[in-house]
C-alpha positions in Angstrom: 11.5 2.5 -16.7 8.3 0.3 -16.4 8.5 -2.8 -18.4 5.4 -3.4 -20.9 5.9 -7.0 -21.7 3.2 -6.9 -24.4 6.2 -5.5 -26.7 8.1 -8.7 -26.3 5.7 -10.4 -29.1 7.9 -8.6 -31.3 10.8 -11.1 -30.2 11.6 -14.1 -32.2 9.6 -17.0 -32.6 11.1 -19.4 -30.2 11.0 -16.5 -27.2 8.0 -17.0 -24.9 6.2 -13.9 -24.0 6.5 -13.0 -20.7 3.2 -12.4 -18.1 3.6 -10.5 -15.3 1.1 -10.8 -12.3 -0.4 -7.6 -11.2 1.2 -6.5 -7.8 0.7 -4.0 -5.0 4.0 -3.1 -3.4 6.3 -0.7 -5.2 8.9 1.2 -3.7 10.7 4.7 -4.7 13.9 4.4 -5.9 16.0 5.4 -3.0 14.1 2.6 -1.2 15.0 -0.4 -3.9 18.6 1.4 -3.6 18.6 1.1 0.0 17.8 -2.9 -0.7 20.4 -3.1 -3.3 23.1 -1.8 -1.0 22.1 -3.9 2.1 22.9 -6.9 -0.1 26.0 -6.1 -1.4 25.0 -4.8 -5.0 27.1 -2.2 -6.3 25.2 1.4 -6.4 25.8 5.2 -6.4 26.2 6.7 -2.9 23.5 8.9 -2.1 21.6 10.9 0.4 17.8 12.3 1.2 16.1 15.4 1.6 12.3 15.5 2.3 9.7 18.5 2.5 9.7 18.3 6.4 13.4 19.5 6.5 15.1 16.3 7.3 18.2 16.5 5.1 21.6 14.1 4.9 23.4 16.8 2.5 25.5 18.5 5.3 27.4 15.3 5.5 27.3 14.2 1.5 30.2 15.7 -0.6 30.8 14.4 -4.0 32.5 16.1 -7.2 29.1 15.9 -9.0 25.5 15.8 -7.8 22.1 14.0 -9.1 19.1 15.6 -8.1 16.2 13.0 -8.5 12.5 13.8 -7.2 11.1 10.3 -5.8 7.6 9.4 -7.0 6.3 6.2 -8.2 6.4 7.1 -12.0 8.8 6.9 -15.2 9.8 9.7 -17.1 10.7 11.9 -14.5 13.7 13.4 -16.4 11.2 14.6 -19.1 8.5 15.6 -16.6 7.5 19.1 -15.5 6.0 20.6 -12.2 2.9 22.2 -11.5 4.8 25.5 -10.8 6.5 25.5 -13.9 9.6 23.7 -13.0 11.0 21.8 -15.7 12.6 18.2 -15.2 12.3 16.1 -12.3 16.0 14.9 -12.6 19.0 17.6 -12.3 22.6 17.5 -12.5 24.8 19.9 -11.1 28.6 20.1 -9.9 27.7 23.1 -7.9 26.9 22.3 -4.4 25.1 25.6 -3.4 22.8 24.7 -6.5 21.5 21.5 -4.6 19.2 22.8 -2.4 17.6 25.6 -4.5 16.8 23.1 -7.3 15.4 20.5 -4.2 13.3 23.5 -3.2 11.8 23.9 -6.5 10.4 20.2 -6.5 9.6 19.6 -2.8 5.9 20.1 -2.4 5.1 20.7 -6.0 3.6 17.8 -8.2 5.6 16.2 -11.1 3.7 15.6 -14.0 5.2 12.8 -16.4 3.8 10.6 -19.0 3.1 7.9 -16.8 1.4 10.3 -14.0 -2.2 11.1 -13.6 -3.2 14.8 -15.6 -2.7 16.6 -12.2 0.4 15.1 -11.3 2.1 13.6 -8.1 3.2 15.5 -5.1 6.8 15.3 -4.6 7.7 14.9 -0.9 11.5 13.3 -1.0 14.3 14.1 -3.1 17.5 11.7 -3.8 20.6 13.4 -4.0 23.0 10.8 -5.8 26.6 10.8 -6.8 27.1 11.3 -10.4 29.0 9.0 -12.1 30.7 9.0 -15.7 28.8 6.2 -17.8 31.0 4.6 -20.2 28.2 2.2 -21.5 24.9 1.3 -20.4 23.2 -2.3 -20.2 19.9 -3.8 -19.0 19.3 -6.5 -16.7 15.7 -7.6 -15.1 14.9 -11.0 -13.4 11.2 -11.8 -13.0 8.9 -14.4 -12.4 7.4 -16.1 -15.8 4.3 -18.1 -15.1 4.8 -19.9 -18.7 7.9 -21.3 -17.5 6.9 -21.8 -13.7 9.6 -19.9 -12.6 12.3 -17.0 -12.7 13.8 -15.8 -15.9 16.5 -13.3 -16.5 16.2 -10.6 -19.2 19.3 -9.0 -20.6 20.3 -6.6 -22.9 23.5 -4.5 -24.1 21.2 -1.8 -25.0 20.3 -0.3 -21.8 19.2 3.3 -20.3 16.4 3.2 -22.7 13.0 1.7 -23.2 13.1 -1.9 -23.3 9.8 -2.0 -25.1 11.8 -0.1 -28.2 14.7 -2.6 -28.0 12.2 -5.4 -28.3 10.4 -4.3 -31.0 13.3 -2.5 -33.1 16.6 -4.8 -32.3 15.1 -8.1 -31.0 18.4 -9.8 -31.2 19.8 -7.5 -28.7 17.6 -9.4 -25.9 18.7 -12.3 -24.3 15.9 -14.5 -22.1 17.5 -17.2 -20.0 15.1 -19.2 -17.8 16.8 -20.0 -14.1 16.5 -23.4 -12.4 15.3 -22.4 -9.1 17.2 -25.1 -7.1 20.5 -24.1 -9.4 19.9 -20.5 -9.2 22.2 -18.3 -11.1 25.3 -20.4 -11.9 29.0 -19.1 -12.6 28.6 -20.3 -16.3 25.3 -18.2 -16.6 26.5 -15.3 -15.3 29.8 -15.2 -17.3 27.5 -15.9 -20.4 25.3 -13.0 -19.5 28.3 -10.7 -18.6 29.6 -11.9 -21.9 26.3 -11.2 -23.8 26.5 -7.9 -22.1 29.7 -6.9 -23.7 31.6 -6.6 -20.7 35.4 -7.2 -21.0 38.3 -8.3 -19.2 38.0 -7.6 -15.5 35.0 -6.0 -16.1 33.2 -9.5 -17.1 34.0 -10.7 -13.8 32.3 -7.8 -12.3 29.8 -8.1 -13.9 29.2 -11.8 -13.6 29.3 -11.3 -9.7 26.9 -8.4 -9.6 24.4 -10.4 -11.6 24.7 -13.1 -9.1 24.1 -10.8 -6.1 21.0 -9.4 -7.8 19.9 -12.9 -8.0 20.8 -13.5 -4.1 18.5 -10.2 -3.5 16.0 -11.3 -5.8 15.5 -14.6 -3.9 15.7 -12.8 -0.2 12.8 -10.5 -0.8 10.4 -12.7 -2.5 10.5 -10.6 -5.6 8.6 -11.0 -8.6 10.5 -8.3 -10.3 14.0 -7.0 -10.2 14.8 -4.5 -13.1 18.2 -2.4 -13.5 18.1 -0.3 -16.3 21.0 0.9 -16.5 23.5 -1.6 -15.5 26.6 0.7 -16.2 30.3 0.2 -17.0 31.9 3.7 -15.7 35.2 5.2 -16.8 37.1 4.2 -13.9 36.1 0.5 -14.6 33.2 -0.1 -12.1 29.9 -2.0 -12.6 27.1 -0.1 -10.9 23.4 -0.4 -10.7 22.3 2.9 -11.3 18.5 2.8 -11.6 16.5 -0.2 -9.9 12.9 -1.2 -9.9 11.4 -4.0 -7.6 8.0 -5.4 -7.2 7.5 -8.1 -4.3 5.0 -11.2 -4.0 2.4 -10.1 -1.6 1.8 -13.5 -0.4 5.2 -13.2 1.1 4.3 -9.9 3.1 4.2 -12.6 6.3 8.2 -12.8 6.3 9.1 -9.7 4.7 7.8 -7.3 7.1 10.8 -5.3 6.8 10.1 -4.8 3.3 6.4 -3.9 3.3 6.8 -1.6 6.1 8.6 0.4 3.5 5.5 0.8 1.5 4.5 4.6 0.9 0.6 5.0 0.8 0.9 8.8 0.2 0.1 8.2 -3.7 -2.5 5.8 -3.0 -6.3 5.9 -2.7 -7.1 6.1 0.9 -10.0 3.7 0.5 -8.0 1.2 -1.0 -5.5 1.8 2.0 -8.1 1.4 4.4 -9.4 -1.6 2.9 -6.0 -3.3 2.8 -6.1 -2.9 6.7 -9.2 -5.2 6.7 -8.0 -7.4 4.2 -10.7 -6.7 1.8 -9.6 -6.2 -1.8 -10.8 -2.7 -3.1 -10.5 -0.5 -6.4 -12.4 2.6 -6.9 -14.3 3.2 -10.0 -16.2 6.2 -11.5 -19.9 5.1 -11.1 -22.4 5.4 -8.6 -23.5 2.3 -7.4 -21.4 0.6 -4.7 -20.7 -2.9 -4.6 -20.2 -5.4 -1.8 -19.7 -8.8 -2.9 -17.7 -12.2 -2.2 -15.3 -13.6 -4.3 -13.6 -11.8 -7.5 -15.5 -13.4 -10.1 -18.8 -12.6 -8.8 -17.8 -9.4 -8.1 -17.2 -8.8 -11.8 -20.1 -10.6 -12.8 -22.3 -8.4 -10.3 -20.2 -5.4 -12.2 -21.4 -6.5 -15.6 -24.9 -7.1 -14.4 -25.3 -3.5 -13.2 -23.8 -2.2 -16.9 -26.2 -4.4 -18.6 -29.2 -3.0 -16.9 -28.2 0.7 -17.5 -26.1 1.3 -14.1 -22.3 2.0 -13.4 -20.5 0.3 -10.4 -18.7 2.6 -8.3 -16.1 -0.1 -6.8 -14.9 -3.7 -6.7 -14.9 -4.8 -3.4 -14.3 -8.2 -2.6 -14.9 -9.3 1.0 -13.4 -12.6 0.3 -14.4 -16.0 1.6 -13.4 -16.0 5.4 -15.0 -12.4 6.2 -16.1 -11.6 9.7 -18.5 -9.2 10.8 -15.9 -6.0 11.6 -14.7 -6.4 8.0 -18.5 -6.2 6.6 -18.7 -2.9 8.9 -15.4 -1.6 7.2 -16.5 -2.4 3.7 -19.5 -0.3 4.0 -17.9 2.4 5.5 -15.5 2.5 2.5 -18.0 2.1 0.0 -20.2 5.1 1.4 -17.3 7.2 2.2 -17.4 7.9 -1.8 -19.7 10.7 -2.3 -20.8 9.3 -6.0 -22.3 6.6 -4.5 -26.0 6.9 -4.8 -27.1 3.0 -3.9 -25.1 -0.2 -2.4 -25.8 -3.4 -3.8 -24.5 -6.8 -1.6 -24.6 -9.6 -3.4 -23.1 -12.6 -1.3 -23.5 -16.3 -2.2 -22.7 -18.2 0.5 -20.5 -21.4 0.0 -17.2 -20.7 2.6 -19.1 -17.4 3.7 -21.8 -17.7 6.0 -24.6 -15.5 4.9 -25.6 -14.9 8.7 -22.2 -13.3 9.0 -22.7 -10.9 6.5 -26.5 -10.0 7.6 -25.0 -9.3 11.2 -22.5 -7.1 9.6 -24.6 -5.0 7.7 -27.2 -4.5 10.3 -24.1 -3.9 12.8 -22.8 -1.4 10.3 -26.2 0.4 9.5 -26.8 0.8 13.5 -23.7 2.7 14.0 -24.0 4.9 10.8 -26.5 6.7 9.1 -27.1 5.4 5.6 -28.6 7.8 3.3 -28.7 5.7 -0.1 -30.5 2.7 -0.9 -29.5 -0.6 0.1 -30.3 -3.6 -1.7 -29.4 -7.0 -0.6 -29.0 -10.5 -2.3 -28.0 -13.4 0.3 -28.1 -16.7 -1.1 -26.5 -20.0 -0.2 -25.0 -21.2 3.3 -27.5 -19.9 6.0 -29.4 -17.9 3.7 -32.5 -18.1 5.2 -31.2 -17.2 9.0 -29.5 -14.1 7.1 -32.9 -13.0 5.9 -34.4 -13.1 9.1 -31.5 -11.3 10.6 -32.4 -8.3 8.0 -36.1 -8.6 8.7 -35.9 -8.4 12.4 -33.7 -5.6 12.3 -36.4 -3.5 11.1 -33.9 -1.4 8.6 -35.0 -0.2 5.4 -33.1 -3.0 3.6 -34.3 -3.8 0.1 -34.0 -7.6 -0.6 -33.7 -9.6 -4.1 -34.3 -12.9 -4.9 -31.4 -13.1 -7.3 -28.5 -11.2 -9.0 -30.6 -9.9 -11.9 -33.5 -8.7 -9.4 -30.9 -7.0 -7.3 -29.2 -5.2 -10.2 -32.7 -4.2 -11.4 -33.5 -2.6 -8.2 -30.0 -1.0 -7.6 -30.3 0.6 -11.1 -34.2 1.7 -10.4 -33.4 3.0 -6.9 -31.3 5.9 -8.3 
């Protein structure tokens, strides 16, 4: 269900290509549906079962049950489990079958086209009410940097990969910019519902759902709200059957309830730990750990390591207002990677005080036993004092004159 926006280059010439910034918080489907339901958006009723034995199934009685494994990946219906069980989505009318199917999913790894080869463990199952779908459409609201604001993308061809629609039938896509002050007007919602081919009373219902989705988009500081599909049922209802939301990380301070839902069980534990200290960390496959201030300098550091025949083990940007405890945490995170055979610190002090970095390094090494070479290059604000701090520590730290020298020494040390 993820949106690969590169496919939109197939759209007509007058249609702008959408570019979406990378975001970190992703919700599981049931969490997204809880947000939709709490904001008045029409959805299927559902309950949850988890691997700890918690179950809401006793109070949930419907004519037909949809059993869906909850992981942060698409293609679940066509996936398979490491125990040989086929499909992360099942439908049954027999209530007695529900727990049996769920138990074949819970605690096992689901493998799809969007998961790692080994799959992702399933810890929660959503049991939803099946609806008789007469027709499927697609609606997505997202931020478009080219237009400096939100847009709505809609298509009457929902329930399938939107990339395929963009490539094969671009005339079935409508791209509408939203004035942030006016929002989604009644006229805009009616025109979109008409484009989605809703008729009569259903058109009014669809327009109302689109306006509710816009209100939710604003309320939670979303960067993307994708409904695929938004369906017409045989009993004349308009329902959001599947949802994906992404959020603006800069709004975390005012969206605490949303960000508290973050499920980190599928995340790299080093990245989770780094986020606690406001460090930007991404694990890689190399053996030279990097601690750098500034994303640009971090990228340059990794490039120069590669230039001299080395292989960076991580991207780690400590930022401009780093404190000593963050430096100590960064060291622990880097050295927790068993592949790391050397650590390179490259700091160019502008906002950052090099003495703070030096004190953090010394403090970290005094509380842990570093078993790999440490190469440090400090330049800029208070660099002279920082070098004195390192020299006085008596610790086995290799100093470097510049970045090139530091990269050569890091590679040579291993």
